[in-house]
MIZA-927388 format. One record per residue (C-alpha): residue number from 1; residue in one letter; chain; x, y, z. Coordinates in steps of 0.2 Angstrom, whole numbers. Layout:
BEGIN
 num residuo cadena     X     Y     Z
 NUM       A      A     X     Y     Z
...
end
This chain:
BEGIN
 num residuo cadena     X     Y     Z
   1       M      A  -210    55    13
   2       K      A  -218    47     0
   3       K      A  -209    48   -17
   4       K      A  -224    57   -27
   5       A      A  -226    69   -14
   6       K      A  -210    73   -14
   7       I      A  -210    75   -33
   8       I      A  -226    87   -31
   9       I      A  -218    97   -17
  10       L      A  -202    98   -26
  11       T      A  -209   104   -43
  12       T      A  -221   116   -36
  13       I      A  -207   124   -25
  14       T      A  -195   124   -44
  15       I      A  -211   133   -51
  16       L      A  -215   145   -39
  17       W      A  -194   151   -38
  18       M      A  -197   152   -58
  19       V      A  -211   164   -55
  20       F      A  -202   174   -42
  21       I      A  -187   176   -54
  22       F      A  -199   182   -67
  23       I      A  -209   194   -55
  24       M      A  -192   201   -51
  25       S      A  -186   204   -68
  26       A      A  -203   212   -73
  27       K      A  -198   226   -63
  28       N      A  -194   240   -71
  29       A      A  -176   249   -69
  30       T      A  -180   262   -56
  31       Q      A  -189   248   -45
  32       S      A  -174   237   -48
  33       S      A  -163   250   -44
  34       S      A  -172   255   -29
  35       I      A  -172   237   -22
  36       S      A  -153   233   -27
  37       G      A  -150   250   -18
  38       G      A  -162   249    -2
  39       F      A  -154   231     1
  40       T      A  -136   238    -2
  41       Y      A  -140   251    11
  42       N      A  -147   242    23
  43       I      A  -131   229    23
  44       L      A  -121   243    24
  45       N      A  -129   253    38
  46       T      A  -132   238    48
  47       F      A  -115   230    48
  48       F      A  -103   244    46
  49       E      A  -104   257    58
  50       Q      A   -92   268    49
  51       F      A  -106   270    36
  52       R      A  -118   277    47
  53       S      A  -107   291    52
  54       I      A  -104   298    35
  55       D      A  -115   309    25
  56       K      A  -130   306    14
  57       T      A  -121   310    -2
  58       T      A  -106   300     0
  59       Q      A  -117   286     9
  60       N      A  -126   286   -10
  61       G      A  -110   285   -20
  62       I      A  -104   271   -11
  63       V      A  -121   262   -13
  64       E      A  -122   266   -32
  65       G      A  -103   258   -33
  66       L      A  -109   244   -25
  67       Q      A  -127   240   -34
  68       F      A  -120   232   -49
  69       I      A  -110   219   -38
  70       V      A  -125   218   -28
  71       R      A  -136   215   -43
  72       K      A  -127   201   -53
  73       S      A  -124   192   -35
  74       A      A  -143   193   -35
  75       H      A  -143   185   -53
  76       F      A  -130   171   -48
  77       L      A  -140   167   -31
  78       A      A  -156   166   -38
  79       Y      A  -150   155   -53
  80       A      A  -140   145   -40
  81       I      A  -157   141   -32
  82       L      A  -165   138   -48
  83       G      A  -151   126   -54
  84       G      A  -152   116   -37
  85       L      A  -171   116   -35
  86       C      A  -172   109   -55
  87       F      A  -159    97   -50
  88       E      A  -167    89   -36
  89       S      A  -183    89   -42
  90       L      A  -177    79   -58
  91       S      A  -167    67   -46
  92       T      A  -184    59   -38
  93       L      A  -187    52   -55
  94       D      A  -180    36   -56
  95       K      A  -178    33   -75
  96       L      A  -165    46   -76
  97       S      A  -147    44   -74
  98       K      A  -136    55   -63
  99       K      A  -127    63   -80
 100       K      A  -146    66   -88
 101       T      A  -153    74   -73
 102       F      A  -137    85   -71
 103       F      A  -137    91   -91
 104       I      A  -157    92   -91
 105       A      A  -157   102   -75
 106       L      A  -144   114   -82
 107       L      A  -153   116   -99
 108       I      A  -168   121   -90
 109       S      A  -160   133   -80
 110       V      A  -150   140   -94
 111       L      A  -164   140  -105
 112       Y      A  -175   149   -93
 113       A      A  -160   161   -91
 114       I      A  -162   166  -109
 115       S      A  -180   168  -108
 116       D      A  -177   180   -94
 117       E      A  -166   190  -103
 118       I      A  -177   191  -119
 119       H      A  -192   196  -106
 120       Q      A  -181   209  -100
 121       Y      A  -181   217  -116
 122       F      A  -199   224  -116
 123       V      A  -198   231   -98
 124       P      A  -195   249   -97
 125       G      A  -176   252   -92
 126       R      A  -171   236   -93
 127       A      A  -159   226  -106
 128       C      A  -157   210  -111
 129       Q      A  -138   206  -109
 130       F      A  -128   192  -113
 131       R      A  -117   193   -98
 132       D      A  -132   191   -88
 133       V      A  -136   174   -95
 134       M      A  -121   169   -91
 135       I      A  -120   175   -74
 136       D      A  -136   164   -71
 137       S      A  -129   149   -79
 138       C      A  -114   150   -68
 139       G      A  -125   152   -55
 140       A      A  -136   136   -60
 141       L      A  -121   126   -62
 142       F      A  -115   131   -45
 143       G      A  -133   126   -38
 144       I      A  -131   110   -46
 145       A      A  -113   108   -40
 146       V      A  -117   112   -21
 147       I      A  -133    99   -22
 148       I      A  -122    83   -28
 149       I      A  -109    89   -15
 150       L      A  -121    89    -1
 151       K      A  -129    73    -9
 152       K      A  -111    64    -8
 153       I      A  -109    70    10
 154       V      A  -124    65    15
 155       N      A  -122    48     8
 156       K      A  -105    44    16
 157       I      A  -112    49    33
 158       K      A  -127    36    31
 159       I      A  -114    24    26
 160       I      A  -101    27    42
 161       Y      A  -117    29    54
 162       N      A  -123    12    46
 163       N      A  -107     2    49
 164       K      A  -105     9    66
 165       N      A  -121     3    70
 166       T      A  -118   -15    61
 167       N      A  -103   -15    71
 168       K      A  -110   -12    88
 169       L      A  -124   -28    84
 170       N      A  -108   -39    79
end
């Protein structure tokens, strides 16, 4: 793929992911709870046969109890993806060192997390929480780390593959 096309595609995907995060955080408390509750219920209902056999009141209590974990995991995952996308988008630019790429990708993700939490202050039933900024930031850091590790693994595999092909020619 040509470099310019790769830059455009990665940047577009990153911006679309940011829009997705914004749309999800613009949901009011009732809508957000319905989404995370529905997701939790469907996971439990699909993978745990015992869950299906208990009464609705108990099911609702279990779902309610797990919603906090589901919501915070969603924060972490959304920003892990954002951090990875930011890092990969910036990696296509030859002008930045790996260290600068890392810090700029993390900075973009953290600033977006802060702006997202400030935005939630204006959404009915939602709150601006420092804890969520920290979860989002840790997610971004994790996503960037995963991309860095995967790139190192791919590079090692390429080196091994190239060495094997070079040895076959000799």
